C-alpha positions in Angstrom: 65.2 122.3 84.1 67.5 124.4 86.3 70.5 123.2 88.2 70.7 126.3 90.4 68.8 124.3 93.0 69.3 125.2 96.6 71.8 123.0 98.4 71.7 122.5 102.2 73.7 120.2 104.4 72.8 118.6 107.7 75.9 117.3 109.5 75.4 113.9 111.3 76.8 113.7 114.9 79.2 110.9 114.1 82.7 112.4 114.1 85.6 110.0 114.2 89.1 109.5 112.8 87.5 108.0 109.6 84.6 110.3 109.2 86.2 113.6 110.2 83.6 116.0 111.5 80.8 113.6 110.6 78.7 112.6 107.6 77.2 115.3 105.4 73.6 114.7 104.4 72.8 117.0 101.5 69.4 118.3 100.6 68.9 119.5 97.0 65.9 121.6 96.1 63.1 123.3 98.1 59.7 122.0 97.0 60.8 118.6 95.7 63.9 117.6 97.6 66.5 115.0 96.9 68.5 113.8 100.0 72.0 112.5 99.4 73.2 110.1 102.1 70.8 110.1 105.1 73.7 109.0 107.3 73.7 106.7 110.3 70.6 105.2 111.8 70.2 108.1 114.3 66.6 109.3 115.0 67.8 112.8 115.9 69.7 113.2 112.7 66.8 111.9 110.6 64.5 114.3 112.4 67.0 117.2 111.6 66.8 116.2 107.9 63.0 116.3 108.0 62.9 119.6 109.8 65.5 121.2 107.5 63.6 120.0 104.4 60.4 121.9 105.0 59.2 120.4 101.8 58.5 117.1 100.1 61.4 114.7 100.1 60.9 112.9 96.8 64.2 111.1 96.3 66.8 109.4 98.6 70.2 108.9 97.0 73.0 106.9 98.5 76.7 107.2 97.4 77.8 103.9 99.0 76.6 101.2 101.3 78.5 102.1 104.4 76.7 102.4 107.7 77.6 106.1 108.2 75.9 106.8 104.8 73.1 104.3 104.4 71.9 103.0 107.8 69.5 105.9 108.2 67.8 105.2 104.8 65.1 102.9 106.2 64.0 105.4 108.8 63.9 108.3 106.3 62.1 106.3 103.6 59.5 105.2 106.1 58.9 108.9 107.2 58.7 110.2 103.6 57.7 107.4 101.3 60.5 108.4 99.0 62.2 105.7 96.8 65.9 104.9 97.5 68.4 105.1 94.6 71.9 103.7 94.7 74.2 101.5 92.6 73.2 98.3 94.4 74.0 96.2 97.5 77.3 96.5 99.3 79.1 93.9 97.2 78.0 95.3 93.8 80.2 97.0 91.2 83.4 95.2 92.1 86.0 94.7 89.3 86.5 91.1 88.1 89.8 90.9 90.0 88.2 92.1 93.2 85.2 89.8 92.8 87.7 86.8 92.5 89.5 88.0 95.5 86.3 88.2 97.5 85.6 84.5 96.6 88.9 83.6 98.3 87.4 84.7 101.6 89.1 88.1 101.9 86.7 90.4 103.7 86.6 94.1 103.9 88.7 96.0 106.4 86.0 96.7 109.0 85.0 100.1 107.8 81.3 99.7 108.5 79.9 98.0 105.5 76.1 98.0 105.4 75.4 94.4 104.3 71.7 94.8 104.7 71.4 97.8 102.3 69.3 97.4 99.2 68.1 100.3 97.0 64.6 100.4 95.6 65.9 101.5 92.2 69.4 100.7 91.0 71.3 103.5 89.2 74.0 103.1 86.6 76.6 105.5 85.2 75.0 108.3 83.2 71.4 107.8 84.4 69.6 111.0 85.1 67.0 111.9 87.8 64.9 115.1 87.3 62.4 117.4 89.1 61.1 120.8 88.2 64.1 122.2 90.2 67.1 120.0 89.4 68.7 117.5 87.1 71.0 115.0 88.8 73.3 112.6 86.9 74.6 109.5 88.5 78.3 108.8 88.1 79.8 105.4 88.8 83.0 106.2 90.7 84.4 103.0 92.2 87.8 103.0 94.0 86.8 103.4 97.6 84.0 100.9 97.0 82.8 99.0 93.9 79.3 100.4 94.0 80.3 104.0 94.8 78.3 106.7 93.1 78.9 110.4 92.8 76.1 112.7 91.7 76.5 115.7 89.3 74.3 118.8 89.7 75.3 121.2 87.0 79.0 122.1 87.7 79.0 120.6 91.2 79.7 117.0 92.1 78.6 115.3 95.3 81.5 112.8 95.5 80.8 110.7 98.6 84.0 109.2 100.0 86.0 109.3 96.8 87.4 112.8 97.5 87.7 114.5 100.9 89.4 117.8 101.5 90.8 117.0 104.9 92.1 113.4 104.3 92.7 110.7 101.7 90.2 108.0 101.3 90.6 104.4 102.4 91.1 101.8 99.7 90.3 98.4 101.3 90.2 95.4 99.0 88.1 93.7 97.8 85.7 96.6 98.2 88.3 99.1 97.3 90.4 99.0 94.1 93.3 101.2 93.4 93.1 100.9 89.6 89.4 101.9 89.8 90.3 104.8 92.1 92.7 106.3 89.6 90.0 106.0 86.9 87.4 107.7 89.0 89.8 110.6 89.8 90.4 111.0 86.1 86.7 110.9 85.4 86.0 113.8 87.8 89.0 115.7 86.5 87.7 115.4 83.0 84.5 117.0 84.0 86.3 120.0 85.5 83.7 120.7 88.2 83.5 124.0 90.0 83.1 122.4 93.4 83.1 119.0 95.0 80.8 118.2 97.9 82.4 115.3 99.9 80.4 113.2 102.4 83.0 114.2 105.0 84.5 117.7 105.5 84.1 121.0 103.8 83.4 121.6 100.1 86.5 121.4 97.8 86.4 124.7 96.0 89.4 124.1 93.8 88.8 120.5 92.6 91.4 120.0 89.9 94.5 120.6 92.1 93.0 118.4 94.8 92.3 115.6 92.3 95.9 115.9 91.0 97.2 115.9 94.6 95.3 112.7 95.5 96.6 110.9 92.4 100.2 112.1 93.2 99.9 110.9 96.7 99.0 107.4 95.6 101.9 107.3 93.1 104.2 108.4 95.9 102.9 105.7 98.1 103.5 103.1 95.4 107.1 104.3 95.2 107.5 103.9 98.9 106.2 100.4 98.8 108.5 99.4 96.0 111.4 100.9 97.8 110.5 99.0 101.0 110.3 95.7 99.1 113.7 96.4 97.5 115.0 96.3 101.1 113.1 93.3 102.3 109.8 91.4 101.7 106.9 91.3 104.0 103.2 91.3 104.6 101.0 94.3 104.0 101.1 94.9 107.8 105.0 94.6 107.8 105.2 97.2 105.0 102.7 99.6 106.5 104.6 99.6 109.8 107.8 100.6 107.8 106.1 103.2 105.7 103.4 104.9 107.6 103.8 107.2 110.6 100.3 107.2 112.0 98.8 106.4 115.4 98.4 102.7 116.2 94.6 102.9 115.8 94.9 103.9 112.2 97.4 101.2 111.3 94.7 98.7 110.2 93.5 101.2 107.6 97.1 101.8 106.5 97.6 98.0 106.1 94.5 97.9 103.8 95.8 100.8 101.7 99.2 99.0 101.3 97.4 95.8 100.2 95.5 97.7 97.6 98.8 99.0 96.1 100.3 95.5 96.2 97.4 94.0 94.4 97.6 96.6 91.7 101.4 96.2 91.4 100.9 92.4 91.2 98.7 92.8 88.2 101.6 94.7 86.5 104.1 92.0 87.5 106.0 94.5 89.6 105.5 92.4 92.9 104.7 88.9 93.7 103.6 87.0 96.8 104.0 83.5 98.3 100.7 81.8 97.9 97.3 83.4 97.3 97.2 87.2 97.4 95.6 88.6 100.5 96.1 90.3 103.8 98.4 87.6 105.2 100.5 87.0 102.1 104.2 87.7 102.1 105.2 90.0 99.2 108.5 90.5 97.4 110.0 91.8 94.3 110.2 89.2 91.6 113.6 88.0 90.4 114.7 89.6 87.2 115.7 87.1 84.6 119.1 87.6 83.1 119.3 88.1 79.4 
């Protein structure tokens, strides 16, 4: 089996503040083609994938159940008859803590979750798909979403929304989990890939420094949150307003990122909240007992 398979990209016409230039739909192979992330339910985009393929699309792979990745799956599957592979439905793969949090009624942050998505064939970490042209390994890389998969092709990794070259990823509990995010960054770093192909933006051609940069960014944000709480308590929204300098339309995403940090810090005992943890909880630094 060769992993020097041809890789092509078809950019979906869905640019935004959250998707950058749009969603990358990747085509791997020439005669027997795997498509990673068909993108949104856009007939013109699905037609562009079919026209670019010029061969038999044999596999449809999905990194995560967000509408800008998976909503076009049904249209592409109907046109090709190819089975759909993914980790599972939108709520799959959550850590036990995030699953408990979801049971309290905390919903995602409105980032376009595809609640209707169901794969034909679930994939788990380390499972391998093969053709005469390529060997693709599924990697469970939660953090941005519990059921997030990346796909390894030789020394390249198609990393979905976990890593982007132009921005940091949103971590929105209960779908996003900061602890899982750090673990997934470490997983990719340990593989020392030559290149990362994100679902949004250009390839990351120097992955190890980028992975280290993303981890350092989150540690810096943790320090900012703790410093802000040392001054005064507040909700995730209060803290985001004091820490982030972003346009107002991006503040909801900032608030969810702050909440992800607070939940991770709460597990360590570094912060506490009044009442059940969640988006409306008021957070503070716990009192230190005198010895």
